[in-house]
C-alpha positions in Angstrom: -9.0 10.1 19.3 -11.4 11.2 16.6 -11.9 7.8 15.0 -12.8 4.3 16.4 -10.0 1.9 17.2 -10.4 -1.0 14.8 -9.6 -4.6 15.4 -7.0 -6.3 13.2 -9.8 -8.1 11.3 -11.8 -4.8 10.8 -8.6 -3.1 9.6 -7.9 -5.9 7.1 -11.5 -5.8 5.8 -11.4 -2.0 5.4 -8.0 -2.1 3.7 -9.1 -4.8 1.2 -12.2 -2.8 0.2 -10.1 0.3 -0.4 -7.5 -1.7 -2.3 -9.9 -3.6 -4.6 -11.8 -0.4 -5.4 -8.8 0.7 -7.4 -7.1 -2.5 -8.5 -10.3 -4.4 -9.6 -12.9 -1.7 -10.2 -15.0 -4.0 -12.4 -15.6 -6.3 -9.4 -16.3 -3.5 -6.9 -18.3 -3.2 -4.6 -17.2 -6.7 -3.3 -19.3 -9.7 -2.4 -18.6 -11.4 0.9 -16.7 -14.2 -0.9 -14.5 -11.8 -2.8 -13.8 -9.9 0.4 -12.8 -13.1 2.3 -10.5 -14.0 -0.6 -8.9 -10.5 -0.5 -8.4 -10.7 3.3 -6.7 -14.2 3.1 -4.5 -13.6 0.0 -0.9 -14.5 0.5 0.7 -11.6 -1.3 0.9 -7.9 -0.2 -0.4 -8.8 3.3 1.3 -8.5 6.7 0.3 -10.4 8.7 -1.2 -13.2 6.8 -4.6 -14.2 7.9 -7.0 -17.1 7.5 -10.5 -15.6 8.1 -13.8 -17.3 7.8 -17.0 -15.9 6.3 -18.3 -15.4 9.8 -15.1 -13.4 10.8 -15.4 -11.1 7.9 -19.2 -10.7 8.2 -18.8 -9.7 11.8 -16.2 -7.1 10.9 -18.4 -5.8 8.1 -21.3 -5.3 10.6 -19.0 -3.5 13.0 -17.6 -1.2 10.3 -21.1 -0.5 9.1 -21.9 0.8 12.6 -19.0 3.3 12.2 -20.3 4.2 8.7 -16.9 3.1 7.3 -18.5 0.4 5.2 -21.8 0.5 3.3 -23.9 -2.3 1.8 -25.1 -1.8 -1.7 -28.8 -2.1 -2.3 -30.2 -4.2 -5.2 -29.0 -7.4 -6.7 -29.3 -10.9 -5.3 -25.9 -10.9 -3.6 -25.0 -8.3 -1.0 -22.0 -6.1 -1.9 -19.9 -3.9 0.2 -17.9 -0.7 -0.3 -15.8 1.5 2.0 -16.6 5.1 3.0 -13.2 6.2 4.2 -12.9 9.6 2.5 -16.3 10.8 3.7 -16.0 9.6 7.3 -12.4 10.5 7.9 -12.4 13.5 5.6 -9.2 12.7 3.8 -8.3 12.9 0.1 -8.1 9.8 -2.0 -4.2 9.9 -2.0 -4.3 9.7 1.8 -6.7 6.8 1.7 -4.3 5.0 -0.6 -1.4 5.5 1.8 -3.6 4.3 4.7 -4.7 1.3 2.6 -1.1 0.1 2.1 -0.3 0.7 5.8 -3.4 -1.3 6.8 -2.6 -4.2 4.6 1.2 -4.4 4.8 2.1 -2.9 8.2 4.8 -0.1 8.8 6.5 1.2 5.6 9.1 3.8 4.7 8.0 6.6 2.4 9.9 5.0 -0.5 8.3 1.6 0.1 4.9 3.3 0.2 5.5 5.0 -3.1 6.3 1.7 -4.8 3.5 -0.3 -3.0 0.9 2.4 -4.0 1.8 2.4 -7.7 -1.1 0.2 -8.8 -3.6 2.6 -7.1 -1.9 6.0 -7.5 1.4 7.2 -9.1 3.0 9.5 -6.6 5.3 11.9 -8.4 8.2 11.4 -5.9 8.9 10.5 -2.3 8.5 14.1 -1.3 4.8 14.0 -2.3 4.3 10.8 -0.3 5.9 12.5 2.7 3.7 15.5 2.3 0.5 13.5 2.5 1.9 11.5 5.4 2.7 14.7 7.3 -0.9 15.9 6.7 -2.2 12.7 8.1 0.1 12.9 11.1 -0.8 16.5 11.9 -4.5 16.2 11.2 -6.4 18.6 13.5 -9.2 16.0 14.0 -6.6 13.5 15.2 -3.6 11.8 13.7 -4.1 8.8 11.5 -0.5 7.9 11.0 2.7 8.1 13.1 6.3 8.3 12.2 8.2 5.5 14.0 11.6 5.9 15.6 14.3 5.0 13.2 15.7 1.5 13.7 19.4 1.2 14.5 21.4 1.3 11.3 18.3 2.2 9.2 18.5 5.2 6.8 14.8 5.9 6.7 12.0 6.0 9.3 8.9 3.9 8.8 5.3 5.0 9.1 2.4 3.2 10.8 -1.4 3.7 10.6 -3.3 4.5 13.8 -6.7 3.2 12.8 -5.8 0.1 14.8 -4.4 2.1 17.7 -0.8 2.6 18.7 1.5 0.3 16.9 3.3 -2.5 18.9 7.0 -2.6 19.5 8.8 -2.9 16.2 11.8 -5.1 17.2 10.5 -8.3 15.6 9.9 -6.5 12.3 13.4 -5.1 12.4 14.9 -8.5 12.8 12.9 -9.9 9.8 13.9 -6.9 7.6 17.6 -7.5 8.4 17.3 -11.1 7.2 16.0 -9.8 3.8 18.3 -6.9 3.2 21.2 -5.1 5.0 20.1 -2.8 7.7 21.6 0.3 6.0 19.5 -0.2 2.8 15.7 -0.1 2.9 13.5 -2.4 0.8 12.1 0.7 -0.9 15.6 1.8 -2.0 16.4 -1.7 -3.3 13.2 -1.9 -5.3 13.7 1.6 -6.7 17.3 0.7 -7.8 16.1 -2.4 -9.5 13.5 -0.4 -11.4 16.2 2.1 -12.5 18.5 -0.7 -13.6 15.7 -2.3 -15.7 15.0 1.1 -17.4 18.7 1.7 -18.1 19.0 -1.8 -19.6 16.0 -1.1 -21.9 17.5 2.2 -22.9 20.9 0.6 -23.7 19.2 -2.0 -25.8 17.3 0.7 -27.7 20.5 2.7 -28.4 22.4 -0.5 -29.6 19.6 -1.2 -32.0 19.7 2.4 -33.3 23.4 2.3 -33.7 23.3 -1.0 -35.6 20.7 0.5 -38.0 22.7 3.6 -38.6 25.9 1.6 -39.2 24.0 -0.6 -41.7 22.7 2.4 -43.6 26.1 4.0 -43.8 27.8 0.8 -44.7 30.3 0.9 -41.8 31.0 -1.9 -39.3 29.1 -2.0 -36.0 31.6 -2.3 -33.2 29.1 -2.1 -30.3 
């Protein structure tokens, strides 16, 4: 393997740095306090963690040894930033996909596209899959793996390999079935909801336009 195998805490710290670089650029690089808060936040994290300052500082020191994290010089408070693109030699789009996988666990390509939206707007699922395939077929060593499709699932999920080979996925499958039917992925449901919202907005716009035209022509509006 061409990259170090990271612990779950190291993976969380690295993922948070990469996420916050794009979602809160004004606060980046991050202080230790901000990094701890990002690691322990209750949304967009799987699994949830309760890390101490000491836990996060130890992970930072380890990641600095791999050159995956750098400490900013100057200022009264130490700040930290990631160095994923340079060390792993991947484009920013691939880093964003890895970020979501590090923070949220295995995802389908559709789920990844939606989860990445605040950091990068992938044109379609095919573009997500193209970057995933590049990461999986990377000559220097795969950084993601396509998991076996779960019984009844329509899409396969992807997992990051920075933390080593992913564990058995049966418990995750059970939790997903409690949220949505097995034949429909969470990514598909979210995409459908987004499309419904867009269609409702378009219908409202057309109704308003029709009402205005009817008013100008002096005819009754039967919409």
